[in-house]
Every structure is written in C-alpha cells, then in structure tokens.
C-alpha positions as CSV (number, residue, x, y, z in Angstrom):
1,M,10.1,-0.9,159.8
2,S,10.5,-0.4,156.0
3,M,11.2,-3.3,153.7
4,V,14.0,-3.2,151.1
5,F,13.6,-5.0,147.8
6,N,16.4,-5.9,145.4
7,V,15.5,-4.4,142.1
8,P,17.2,-6.1,139.1
9,T,19.7,-3.8,137.5
10,V,19.7,-5.5,134.1
11,S,17.0,-6.3,131.5
12,Q,16.6,-9.4,129.3
13,K,17.4,-7.3,126.2
14,E,20.8,-6.2,127.7
15,I,21.6,-9.9,128.4
16,E,20.8,-10.8,124.8
17,E,23.0,-8.0,123.6
18,L,25.9,-9.4,125.8
19,I,25.3,-12.9,124.3
20,Q,25.5,-11.5,120.8
21,A,28.6,-9.4,121.5
22,A,30.4,-12.4,123.0
23,Y,29.6,-14.5,119.9
24,V,30.9,-11.9,117.5
25,L,34.1,-11.3,119.5
26,R,35.1,-15.0,119.6
27,V,37.0,-14.9,116.3
28,N,39.4,-12.2,117.6
29,N,39.5,-12.5,121.4
30,L,38.2,-15.7,122.8
31,G,39.2,-14.8,126.4
32,K,37.2,-11.6,126.3
33,S,34.2,-13.5,124.8
34,I,34.3,-15.9,127.8
35,E,34.4,-12.9,130.2
36,I,31.3,-11.3,128.6
37,A,29.5,-14.7,128.5
38,E,30.2,-15.4,132.2
39,D,28.9,-11.9,133.0
40,A,25.8,-12.5,131.0
41,L,25.3,-15.9,132.8
42,H,25.6,-14.2,136.2
43,K,23.1,-11.6,135.2
44,S,20.6,-14.1,133.8
45,L,20.7,-16.1,137.0
46,E,20.2,-12.9,139.0
47,I,17.0,-12.0,137.3
48,R,16.0,-15.7,136.8
49,Y,15.9,-15.4,133.0
50,A,15.8,-19.1,132.1
51,L,16.0,-18.8,128.3
52,G,19.0,-16.4,128.6
53,T,20.7,-18.7,131.0
54,A,20.3,-21.7,128.6
55,Q,21.5,-19.6,125.7
56,V,24.6,-18.4,127.6
57,K,25.4,-21.9,128.7
58,N,25.3,-23.1,125.0
59,Q,27.6,-20.2,124.1
60,L,30.1,-21.0,126.9
61,S,30.0,-24.7,125.8
62,L,31.2,-23.5,122.4
63,F,33.9,-21.2,123.8
64,Y,35.3,-23.8,126.2
65,F,35.2,-26.3,123.3
66,I,37.4,-24.0,121.3
67,R,39.7,-23.7,124.3
68,C,39.8,-27.5,124.5
69,E,38.4,-27.4,128.0
70,F,36.1,-30.3,127.1
71,E,34.7,-31.2,130.5
72,K,33.4,-27.7,131.0
73,S,32.1,-27.6,127.5
74,L,30.1,-30.8,128.0
75,N,28.7,-29.7,131.3
76,Y,27.4,-26.4,129.9
77,A,25.9,-28.1,126.8
78,N,24.1,-30.7,128.9
79,D,22.6,-28.0,131.2
80,A,21.4,-26.1,128.1
81,L,20.0,-29.2,126.4
82,T,17.9,-30.0,129.5
83,Y,16.2,-26.7,129.4
84,F,15.7,-26.6,125.6
85,E,14.2,-30.2,125.5
86,Q,11.8,-29.2,128.3
87,T,10.6,-26.1,126.3
88,G,10.8,-27.8,122.9
89,D,13.2,-25.2,121.5
90,K,14.5,-26.9,118.4
91,K,17.3,-24.4,117.7
92,G,18.5,-24.6,121.3
93,I,18.5,-28.4,121.1
94,A,20.4,-28.3,117.8
95,L,23.1,-26.0,119.2
96,S,23.5,-28.1,122.3
97,K,23.8,-31.3,120.2
98,Y,26.3,-29.6,117.9
99,N,28.5,-28.5,120.9
100,M,28.3,-31.9,122.5
101,G,29.1,-33.7,119.2
102,S,32.1,-31.4,118.6
103,T,33.5,-32.1,122.0
104,Y,33.0,-35.9,121.7
105,Y,34.7,-36.2,118.3
106,R,37.6,-34.0,119.4
107,T,38.3,-36.5,122.2
108,N,38.0,-40.3,121.9
109,N,34.3,-40.8,121.3
110,F,33.7,-40.5,117.6
111,S,30.5,-42.5,117.6
112,K,28.7,-40.2,120.1
113,G,30.2,-37.1,118.3
114,L,28.9,-38.1,114.9
115,N,25.5,-39.1,116.3
116,C,25.1,-35.7,118.0
117,I,26.2,-33.7,115.0
118,L,23.9,-35.6,112.6
119,Q,21.0,-34.9,114.9
120,S,22.0,-31.2,114.9
121,I,22.2,-31.2,111.1
122,N,18.6,-32.6,110.8
123,L,17.3,-29.8,113.1
124,F,19.3,-27.0,111.4
125,E,18.0,-28.2,108.0
126,E,14.4,-28.2,109.4
127,L,14.9,-24.6,110.7
128,N,16.7,-23.4,107.5
129,D,19.5,-22.2,109.8
130,F,22.3,-22.2,107.2
131,H,24.9,-20.5,109.3
132,N,24.9,-23.3,111.9
133,L,24.2,-25.9,109.3
134,A,27.5,-24.9,107.7
135,R,29.4,-25.3,111.0
136,A,27.9,-28.8,111.5
137,Y,28.8,-29.9,108.0
138,K,32.4,-28.9,108.5
139,S,32.6,-30.9,111.7
140,T,31.1,-34.0,109.9
141,G,33.7,-33.6,107.1
142,T,36.5,-33.6,109.7
143,I,35.3,-36.9,111.0
144,Y,35.1,-38.5,107.6
145,E,38.7,-37.3,106.9
146,F,39.8,-39.1,110.0
147,F,38.3,-42.4,108.6
148,Q,40.0,-41.6,105.3
149,D,36.6,-41.5,103.6
150,Y,37.7,-38.5,101.5
151,A,34.9,-38.7,98.9
152,S,32.3,-38.3,101.7
153,A,34.4,-35.6,103.3
154,E,34.6,-33.6,100.1
155,Q,30.9,-33.9,99.5
156,V,30.1,-32.6,103.0
157,Y,32.6,-29.7,102.7
158,Q,30.9,-28.7,99.5
159,K,27.6,-28.7,101.4
160,C,29.2,-26.5,104.0
161,I,30.1,-24.0,101.3
162,E,26.6,-24.0,99.8
163,A,25.1,-23.5,103.2
164,S,27.6,-20.7,104.0
165,R,26.7,-18.9,100.8
166,K,23.0,-19.1,101.6
167,A,23.7,-17.6,105.0
168,N,26.0,-15.0,103.3
169,D,28.7,-16.1,105.8
170,T,32.2,-15.7,104.3
171,N,33.8,-16.9,107.5
172,S,32.1,-20.3,107.4
173,E,32.8,-20.5,103.7
174,S,36.5,-19.9,104.2
175,N,36.4,-22.4,107.1
176,A,35.4,-25.1,104.5
177,Y,38.1,-24.0,102.0
178,N,40.9,-24.9,104.5
179,P,40.1,-28.7,104.8
180,L,39.0,-28.9,101.2
181,S,42.3,-27.5,100.2
182,G,44.0,-30.2,102.3
183,L,41.9,-32.9,100.6
184,Y,42.9,-31.7,97.1
185,L,46.5,-31.7,98.3
186,K,46.2,-35.4,99.3
187,Q,44.9,-36.1,95.8
188,G,47.8,-34.3,94.2
189,K,45.6,-31.5,92.9
190,T,48.1,-28.8,94.1
191,E,46.8,-26.0,91.9
192,M,43.2,-26.4,93.2
193,A,44.6,-26.7,96.7
194,S,46.6,-23.5,96.3
195,A,43.7,-21.5,94.9
196,L,41.4,-22.5,97.7
197,I,43.8,-21.8,100.5
198,E,44.8,-18.4,99.1
199,K,41.1,-17.6,98.8
200,S,40.6,-18.6,102.4
201,I,43.4,-16.3,103.6
202,A,42.0,-13.4,101.6
203,L,38.5,-13.9,103.1
204,K,39.9,-14.2,106.6
205,M,42.0,-11.0,106.3
206,Q,38.9,-9.2,104.9
207,S,36.7,-10.3,107.8
208,G,39.3,-9.8,110.5
209,D,39.0,-13.3,111.8
210,R,42.4,-13.7,113.4
211,R,41.8,-17.2,114.8
212,G,40.5,-18.4,111.4
213,L,43.4,-16.7,109.7
214,A,45.8,-18.7,111.8
215,Y,44.2,-22.0,110.5
216,A,44.3,-20.7,106.9
217,I,48.0,-19.9,107.1
218,Y,48.5,-23.3,108.7
219,G,46.7,-24.8,105.6
220,R,49.1,-22.9,103.2
221,A,52.1,-24.2,105.2
222,K,50.9,-27.8,104.5
223,L,50.8,-26.9,100.8
224,F,54.4,-25.5,100.9
225,A,55.6,-28.7,102.8
226,K,54.0,-30.9,100.1
227,L,55.7,-28.8,97.4
228,Q,59.1,-29.2,99.2
229,K,59.2,-25.5,99.9
230,T,60.3,-26.2,103.4
231,D,61.5,-22.6,104.3
232,L,58.1,-21.2,103.4
233,A,56.3,-24.0,105.2
234,E,58.4,-23.4,108.3
235,K,57.7,-19.7,108.3
236,D,53.9,-20.3,107.9
237,F,53.8,-23.0,110.6
238,L,55.7,-20.8,113.1
239,E,53.4,-17.8,112.3
240,A,50.3,-20.0,112.8
241,L,51.8,-21.3,116.1
242,S,52.3,-17.7,117.3
243,M,48.8,-16.6,116.3
244,H,47.3,-19.6,118.1
245,K,49.2,-18.8,121.3
246,E,48.0,-15.2,121.0
247,S,44.3,-16.3,120.7
248,G,44.6,-19.1,123.3
249,D,43.5,-21.8,120.8
250,K,45.0,-24.9,122.3
251,L,43.8,-27.1,119.4
252,G,45.6,-24.9,116.9
253,L,48.7,-25.0,119.0
254,C,48.5,-28.8,119.1
255,M,48.0,-29.1,115.3
256,A,50.8,-26.6,114.4
257,S,53.2,-28.4,116.8
258,N,52.4,-31.7,115.2
259,K,53.0,-30.4,111.7
260,L,56.3,-28.7,112.7
261,G,57.4,-32.1,114.1
262,R,56.7,-33.7,110.7
263,L,58.3,-30.8,108.8
264,Y,61.5,-30.9,110.8
265,F,61.6,-34.7,110.3
266,Q,61.3,-34.0,106.5
267,M,64.2,-31.5,106.8
268,Q,66.2,-34.1,108.8
269,N,66.3,-31.7,111.8
270,F,65.6,-34.6,114.2
271,E,66.1,-32.7,117.4
272,A,63.5,-30.1,116.5
273,A,61.3,-32.9,115.1
274,R,61.4,-34.7,118.5
275,H,60.7,-31.5,120.4
276,F,57.6,-30.5,118.5
277,S,56.3,-34.1,118.2
278,L,56.6,-34.6,121.9
279,L,55.0,-31.2,122.6
280,A,52.1,-32.1,120.3
281,L,51.7,-35.5,122.0
282,E,51.7,-34.0,125.5
283,Q,49.1,-31.4,124.5
284,A,46.9,-34.0,122.7
285,L,46.9,-36.4,125.6
286,Q,46.2,-33.6,128.1
287,L,43.3,-32.3,125.9
288,Q,42.2,-35.8,125.0
289,I,42.5,-35.0,121.2
290,S,43.0,-38.5,120.0
291,I,43.4,-37.6,116.3
292,I,46.5,-35.6,116.9
293,A,47.8,-38.1,119.6
294,I,47.6,-40.9,117.0
295,K,49.6,-38.8,114.4
296,A,52.2,-37.8,117.0
297,Y,52.7,-41.4,118.1
298,Y,53.2,-42.4,114.5
299,Q,55.7,-39.5,113.9
300,L,57.7,-40.4,117.0
301,Y,57.7,-44.1,115.8
302,L,59.2,-43.0,112.4
303,L,61.7,-40.7,114.2
304,E,63.0,-43.5,116.6
305,K,63.1,-45.9,113.8
306,Q,65.2,-43.5,111.7
307,E,67.7,-43.1,114.5
308,G,67.9,-46.8,115.1
309,N,66.1,-46.9,118.5
310,Q,64.2,-50.1,117.9
311,Q,62.6,-50.6,121.3
312,A,61.4,-47.0,121.5
313,A,60.1,-47.2,117.9
314,F,58.2,-50.4,118.8
315,D,56.7,-48.8,121.9
316,Y,55.4,-45.8,119.9
317,L,54.1,-48.1,117.2
318,E,52.2,-50.2,119.7
319,K,50.6,-47.1,121.3
320,Y,49.7,-45.7,117.8
321,L,47.9,-48.9,116.8
322,H,46.1,-49.3,120.2
323,L,44.8,-45.7,120.2
324,K,43.7,-45.8,116.5
325,E,41.9,-49.1,117.0
326,S,40.1,-47.9,120.1
327,A,39.0,-44.7,118.2
328,V,37.6,-46.5,115.2
329,S,34.8,-48.5,117.0
330,T,32.2,-50.7,115.3
331,E,29.6,-48.3,116.6
332,T,31.2,-45.5,114.7
333,L,31.2,-47.4,111.5
334,H,27.5,-48.1,112.0
335,V,26.9,-44.4,112.4
336,I,28.8,-43.6,109.2
337,K,26.6,-46.2,107.4
338,S,23.6,-44.4,108.8
339,Y,24.9,-41.1,107.3
340,E,25.2,-42.8,104.0
341,E,21.6,-43.9,104.3
342,K,20.7,-40.3,105.1
343,S,22.4,-39.3,101.8
344,K,20.3,-41.9,100.0
345,I,17.1,-40.6,101.7
346,E,18.1,-37.0,100.6
347,H,18.4,-38.4,97.0
348,L,15.0,-40.0,97.3
349,E,13.5,-36.8,98.6
350,M,15.0,-34.9,95.7
351,E,13.4,-37.5,93.3
352,A,10.1,-37.1,95.2
353,R,10.3,-33.3,94.7
354,V,10.8,-33.9,90.9
355,Q,7.9,-36.3,90.9
356,R,5.7,-33.8,92.8
357,E,6.6,-31.1,90.2
358,K,5.6,-33.5,87.4
359,R,2.4,-34.4,89.2
360,E,1.5,-30.7,89.6
361,I,2.0,-30.3,85.8
362,I,-0.2,-33.3,85.2
363,E,-2.8,-32.0,87.6
364,N,-2.9,-28.7,85.8
365,K,-3.3,-30.4,82.5
366,N,-6.0,-32.6,84.0
367,A,-7.8,-29.5,85.3
368,E,-7.7,-28.0,81.7
369,L,-9.0,-31.4,80.4
370,D,-11.8,-31.4,83.0
371,S,-12.7,-27.9,82.0
372,F,-12.8,-29.0,78.3
373,F,-15.0,-32.0,79.2
374,Y,-17.3,-29.8,81.1
375,R,-17.8,-27.3,78.4
376,I,-18.2,-29.9,75.6
377,S,-20.6,-32.0,77.7
378,H,-22.8,-29.0,78.4
379,D,-22.8,-28.2,74.7
380,L,-23.8,-31.7,73.9
381,K,-26.7,-31.9,76.4
382,G,-29.0,-29.8,74.1
383,P,-28.6,-31.8,70.9
384,I,-28.9,-35.1,72.9
385,A,-32.1,-33.9,74.5
386,S,-33.5,-33.0,71.1
387,L,-32.6,-36.5,69.7
388,M,-34.3,-38.2,72.7
389,G,-37.4,-36.0,72.1
390,L,-37.5,-36.9,68.5
391,H,-37.7,-40.6,69.4
392,N,-41.0,-39.9,71.2
393,L,-42.2,-38.4,68.0
394,V,-41.0,-41.3,65.9
395,E,-42.9,-43.8,68.2
396,Q,-46.1,-41.8,67.5
397,E,-45.7,-41.3,63.8
398,V,-43.8,-44.4,62.5
399,K,-45.9,-47.6,62.2
400,D,-43.5,-49.9,60.4
401,E,-42.2,-52.6,62.9
402,L,-38.8,-53.0,61.3
403,S,-38.3,-49.2,61.2
404,L,-39.3,-48.9,64.8
405,Q,-36.8,-51.7,65.7
406,Y,-34.0,-49.7,64.1
407,F,-35.1,-46.5,65.8
408,K,-35.1,-48.4,69.1
409,M,-31.5,-49.5,68.5
410,H,-30.7,-45.9,67.7
411,Q,-32.4,-44.7,70.9
412,S,-30.4,-47.1,73.0
413,Q,-27.2,-45.5,71.7
414,I,-28.5,-42.0,72.3
415,I,-29.2,-43.0,75.9
416,R,-25.7,-44.4,76.2
417,I,-24.2,-41.1,74.9
418,H,-26.5,-39.2,77.3
419,N,-25.3,-41.3,80.2
420,I,-21.6,-40.7,79.3
421,V,-22.1,-37.0,79.0
422,M,-23.9,-36.8,82.3
423,G,-21.2,-38.9,83.9
424,L,-18.5,-36.5,82.6
425,I,-20.4,-33.5,83.9
426,S,-20.7,-35.3,87.3
427,L,-17.0,-36.0,87.4
428,T,-15.9,-32.4,86.5
429,Q,-18.3,-31.0,89.1
430,M,-17.0,-33.4,91.7
431,N,-13.4,-32.5,91.0
432,H,-13.7,-28.7,91.0
433,L,-16.9,-27.5,92.7
434,H,-16.6,-26.6,96.4
435,H,-19.5,-28.1,98.3
436,V,-20.7,-27.0,101.7
437,K,-20.8,-29.7,104.4
438,V,-24.2,-30.4,105.8
439,K,-25.8,-32.9,108.2
440,I,-26.7,-36.0,106.2
441,N,-30.1,-37.7,106.7
442,F,-29.4,-41.1,105.4
443,T,-33.0,-42.3,105.7
444,E,-34.4,-39.6,103.4
445,L,-31.4,-39.7,101.0
446,I,-31.5,-43.4,100.5
447,D,-35.3,-43.3,99.9
448,E,-34.8,-40.6,97.3
449,C,-32.1,-42.5,95.6
450,I,-34.2,-45.7,95.5
451,Q,-37.2,-43.9,94.1
452,S,-35.1,-42.2,91.4
453,Y,-34.7,-45.6,89.7
454,R,-38.4,-46.6,89.6
455,Y,-38.2,-46.4,85.8
456,L,-35.7,-49.4,85.5
457,D,-37.4,-52.6,84.2
458,N,-36.8,-54.9,87.2
459,F,-37.3,-52.2,89.9
460,K,-40.8,-53.5,90.9
461,N,-39.5,-57.0,91.6
462,I,-36.8,-56.0,94.1
463,E,-37.1,-56.1,97.8
464,F,-35.2,-53.2,99.5
465,I,-33.9,-53.8,103.0
466,K,-32.7,-50.8,104.9
467,E,-30.7,-50.9,108.1
468,I,-29.7,-47.4,109.3
469,E,-28.3,-46.8,112.7
470,D,-30.5,-44.7,115.0
471,Q,-29.5,-41.2,115.9
472,L,-26.6,-41.3,113.4
473,E,-25.1,-37.8,113.1
474,Y,-22.8,-37.3,110.1
475,T,-21.7,-34.1,108.3
476,S,-20.3,-34.2,104.8
477,E,-20.8,-32.9,101.2
478,W,-24.3,-33.8,100.3
479,P,-23.8,-34.1,96.5
480,I,-20.8,-36.4,97.0
481,I,-22.7,-38.7,99.4
482,N,-25.6,-38.7,97.0
483,T,-23.3,-39.7,94.2
484,I,-21.9,-42.6,96.2
485,L,-25.4,-43.9,97.2
486,Q,-26.9,-43.4,93.7
487,N,-24.2,-45.3,91.9
488,L,-24.2,-48.2,94.4
489,I,-28.0,-48.6,94.4
490,E,-28.2,-48.2,90.6
491,N,-25.6,-50.9,90.1
492,A,-27.4,-53.3,92.4
493,I,-30.7,-52.7,90.7
494,K,-29.3,-53.1,87.1
495,Y,-27.7,-56.5,87.8
496,A,-30.5,-57.9,90.0
497,K,-31.6,-61.5,89.5
498,S,-35.1,-62.2,88.0
499,N,-36.1,-64.5,90.9
500,N,-36.5,-63.0,94.4
501,P,-34.0,-60.2,94.1
502,F,-33.1,-58.0,97.0
503,V,-30.9,-55.0,97.7
504,K,-29.7,-54.5,101.3
505,I,-28.5,-51.1,102.4
506,S,-26.8,-50.7,105.8
507,V,-25.3,-47.5,107.3
508,G,-23.7,-47.2,110.7
509,R,-20.6,-46.1,112.6
510,L,-17.5,-48.3,112.7
511,N,-15.0,-46.9,115.2
512,E,-14.1,-43.4,113.9
513,S,-15.7,-44.0,110.5
514,I,-19.0,-44.3,108.7
515,R,-19.6,-47.6,107.0
516,I,-22.0,-47.9,104.0
517,I,-22.8,-51.5,102.8
518,I,-24.8,-52.2,99.7
519,A,-25.3,-56.0,99.2
520,D,-27.4,-57.8,96.6
521,N,-28.0,-61.3,95.4
522,G,-27.6,-60.4,91.7
523,T,-25.5,-61.7,88.9
524,G,-22.2,-61.0,90.7
525,I,-18.9,-60.1,89.0
526,D,-16.4,-62.6,87.5
527,P,-13.1,-62.6,89.4
528,A,-11.3,-61.8,86.1
529,H,-13.1,-58.4,86.0
530,Q,-13.0,-57.4,89.7
531,S,-9.7,-55.6,89.6
532,K,-10.8,-53.4,86.6
533,I,-14.4,-52.5,87.3
534,F,-13.4,-49.1,88.8
535,D,-11.5,-48.1,85.6
536,M,-13.0,-45.4,83.4
537,F,-15.3,-46.7,80.7
538,Y,-14.8,-50.4,81.7
539,R,-17.9,-52.6,81.4
540,A,-17.7,-56.1,82.8
541,N,-21.2,-57.0,81.7
542,E,-23.0,-56.3,78.4
543,R,-26.4,-56.9,79.9
544,T,-27.1,-53.2,80.3
545,K,-26.7,-51.8,76.9
546,G,-27.1,-48.1,78.0
547,S,-24.3,-48.3,80.5
548,S,-21.6,-45.7,80.1
549,G,-18.9,-47.6,82.0
550,L,-18.5,-44.5,84.2
551,G,-20.7,-45.4,87.2
552,L,-18.1,-47.3,89.4
553,Y,-15.3,-45.0,88.3
554,I,-17.4,-42.0,89.5
555,L,-18.1,-43.9,92.7
556,K,-14.4,-44.4,93.3
557,R,-13.6,-40.8,92.7
558,A,-16.3,-39.7,95.0
559,V,-15.0,-41.9,97.8
560,E,-11.5,-40.7,97.3
561,R,-12.7,-37.1,97.5
562,L,-13.9,-37.8,101.0
563,N,-10.6,-39.6,101.9
564,G,-12.4,-42.9,102.2
565,R,-11.9,-46.4,100.8
566,I,-14.1,-48.9,99.0
567,E,-14.1,-52.7,99.2
568,L,-15.7,-55.3,97.0
569,K,-16.7,-58.9,97.7
570,S,-18.5,-60.7,94.8
571,K,-19.2,-64.2,93.5
572,L,-20.5,-64.9,90.1
573,N,-24.2,-65.7,90.1
574,E,-24.4,-65.2,93.9
575,G,-24.2,-61.4,94.3
576,S,-22.0,-58.5,95.3
577,T,-21.3,-56.5,98.4
578,F,-19.8,-53.0,98.2
579,T,-18.5,-51.5,101.4
580,V,-17.6,-47.8,101.6
581,I,-15.6,-46.6,104.7
582,L,-15.6,-42.8,105.2
583,P,-13.8,-40.8,107.9
584,Y,-16.4,-39.7,110.6
C-alpha cells in the first residue's frame, strides 16, 4: 500500500509577496487587500509558517481597524503580539502595539490607546523605522487634538512630517498635512491651512491614494465651511462621503456625515442637519467611535435647542457631557503627562549629544596636548640628565661648604623637574599606549616595587608587611598595575614616621574584584587636603621637596584606566590607608 503525502503548494517567499501586495493595495482597494491577506493567512497556516502567520495577522489587524471592525482588529493584533514577544521581534511588537493603540483610541479607551502608541513610537525610533514612526506620530497628534492640546498636537504632526521625509514617504507626509491644516484653521491661520490642504490633495492625486484623497478633500471642505463658502464646502463633503462609501471606509463616512450635519445647521437646513447628525451618531455608536459620537451629541443638542425642543436638547446635552467625561479619564491625563516627560527626556538627550560632541573636541585637544607633553618631556630628559651628572662633578671638584650648599639646593630643584618630566611621560604613555594583558604575579611585582625605593632616606627603618592571597590569578596591563603599586608604596615610604614605621600591603579578591590595600602609620593627611590630593600638581605636604605633585594624580588616572576606584582613609599623625578596587 503506497502512502500519499500532502506537498505544500506555496513557498514562504510567495506568502511574503502576498503580504506586501496587500499592504500596497490598501490605499485604493481595502476590500481586495483583506481578500489577499486572508489568502496569505490560510497559506501560512497550511505550511506552518509561524512568522508569516504573525505578520499577516498584524496586517489584518490594520485593515480591520481601517474598516472600523475593532473587535477583529484587536484579536488579530493580540495573536500577532504573542508570537512577536515570544521571538523578541521588536518591529513585530511595535506594529502590534500600534494597531492595538489605534483601535483603543478610536473607541472609548484613550488611556490604553496612548500607552500602546507611545510604546510603538519608542520601538520604531530604536529601529529607525521612519515610515511606521510617522504613522504612530499622526495617531498621537489626533489624541492630543481631542484633548484640545493643540500645541502638542502641532509638535507631533511636525515630527510626523520629518519622519515621512526621512522615509521618502509622500503619503504619510500628506496624511500629516490634513490635520495640521485643521489646526491652523482653528487658530485662524487660513492661508497656511489652505496651502497645506492643497499640497496634500496634490500629493494624494500624484500617489493615487484614493482613500487618502477623500480625507484631503474632506479637509478642504472644512476650510471652505470656515470661510463661509458653504456651496464649495457642501460639494467637497459630499464628494468625500461618496469616496469613503466607494472604499468602504466607515470612519470616513462617519466623519463626513458629522461635518455635513454641522454644515447644514450653519446653512439653516435643519432637516438635512438632523439627518446627517443622526446618521453620524448611529455610525459612531455602532463603531464605538466616541470622538464623533461626542460631537454628534453636541450638534443634536444645538439643533434641538435652536428649534425650541428643550427636553430633547437637555437629553442630548446630558449624553454629550457623560460620554466626554468618561472618555477623558484621570489615567489618560497621567499618560499625557508621561508623554510630556518623554519630550523632556528627548530634550535632555539632545543636550547630552551636544555635550558628547564638546567632550570629543576636548578629548581631541587633550590628545594633542598629551602628544606635545610627550615630545617636550623627551626633549628635556637629555639636558636634565646632563645637569644631574654635573652635580656629581661639582661634589668632587668644589670644596667650599657654602657653594656646595647652594649646589645642593640647585640639585633638589633639578630632581623635582626630573620627577615632573618623568611623571608627564608616564601619564602620556598611560593614556595612549596599548598594553597587552598578562598574568600578574603580585608577590614578585610588590617586591620589585619595594626594592626600587631603597635609595630613599628612611627606607631602612620601615617594616614591610605583605599579605597576598594564595593562588591569586589576575590578568591585566602590567605597566598600569606597576604604576599603581609604585605610587602607593612610594607615597607610604616618603611620609613614614621616624619611630617604628611600617607599610602593610594586602592583595586579595573581593567578590568579583581585586582589592589592593596599602596602609601605613605615617604622618597622615589633614582632612582639609584630602579632597584635593588627587589633583594634578597638588602637594599637601612640603616635607618632600623633590615631589612633583603628580604621583597621586597618576595613581588616579591609572585606576580609572582599569575602570576601578580608589578610596582613602587618613588621620593626621596616625597614618593613611589607600584602597584600590579593580574589576576582576
């Protein structure tokens, strides 16, 4: 008996092509877009193409949102979001959140809508997806308009235009011109409003976006109504109404019906005004579009009041106030505040970018300065070495005690210059040379550092106590670790007491770090100086005349290079403890 296998008749690539075709067609034939998307969904399920299935569901969520079939839209968006969150697909999550937010705000849940759209904006910004970012900005502007926050709405519409231009998307750009034109119209800026709406119409005719063109013509009708050009306004509203019927855009039908109700009231054609206002109210309640329902209730209130129907007018007014109050919840206002905070954060981020640019300029200048120091210091090493050599000759040849005393003072200053030059060389090397990381043998390195200071006057009197953790394995830049230990040990030796001095050196692990502790019972540091001792050329103690004032500054820079930190505890005449913590 032979077995029969069902071989899939479609590939993933073909499904992706169907998804793209459905999205492009949405602006002219939404019904056909839905047919193609439903076909793509069926085929994705057939071959168990999970990504394709989620992408199609996101697309169907958008299409049913446009058709104002909000329950279907939410169901598809939620299904898609579940998959994209499981796979960590940021773009998929952003599109799902945008679709959900658009559905929420078109019904009664403005707080959820704004939250979802703001989340999508954050993700689209992160992905540099300017096409979808423009769409999300436009939706946010619409919500601001509802709350009559026109300044914020205008700002967001301008962001929509900027994002559209970055995406080279004239459709999204013209979509922002429509509401922006309406904003200017409310502000009495009729010339600006007219220029924008005509530009939008031209772009829509150029792109062939019939559904978008209907909204642009609707926007021009609002302008004509404001200018008392009622015949032209009526013509445009009726044309927009017809185009929305043709494309199956229920939201557009609802909006045009509402505006025709207002226009006919303005023209004192109360019968037509009532017909279109009731039609708009019926559609808005059926579709749960609270924004238009609120406006229709108010228009019917004015109409009944005009005709002297006090009880009917009162009923409509009560419904208008109740629906508006329920739409504007405290939660929504909190979300708007959070968006304002987001704008502040964006401003701070922009300031931070400016500061980073300034810092880069400063760093470049510092690099040039370091290079200058390095060259000059190397040039000075030769003459300084010669001067130090001449002092040896002076000690052999000159016998006069007073002259020798002067030469000794001279020599101390030469030594100080030599220490400064060597410190500057050490700094520039530490900043710019790339050191190889090697295993650090702390026992050997500490012994070498201690022995390198045998020439100091009080070295022979000091007791060195070493506590190094057994089997300690640590890899780092040897010259930098050497610099840290040398400066700490030298500092402890220089400021040791004359009676029973000691220097205790401890090295061991502390959680995920290496801890180096150098403690002494020396002269200590006055509290007044402790905050400044790591500054360049700062000397808290004049006891050591040859000090360059660079040692602790170099120590701090070395620790910072290894992303570590340094702590100081010191009491005057009791001693100091320096603790260096370095990442393990």
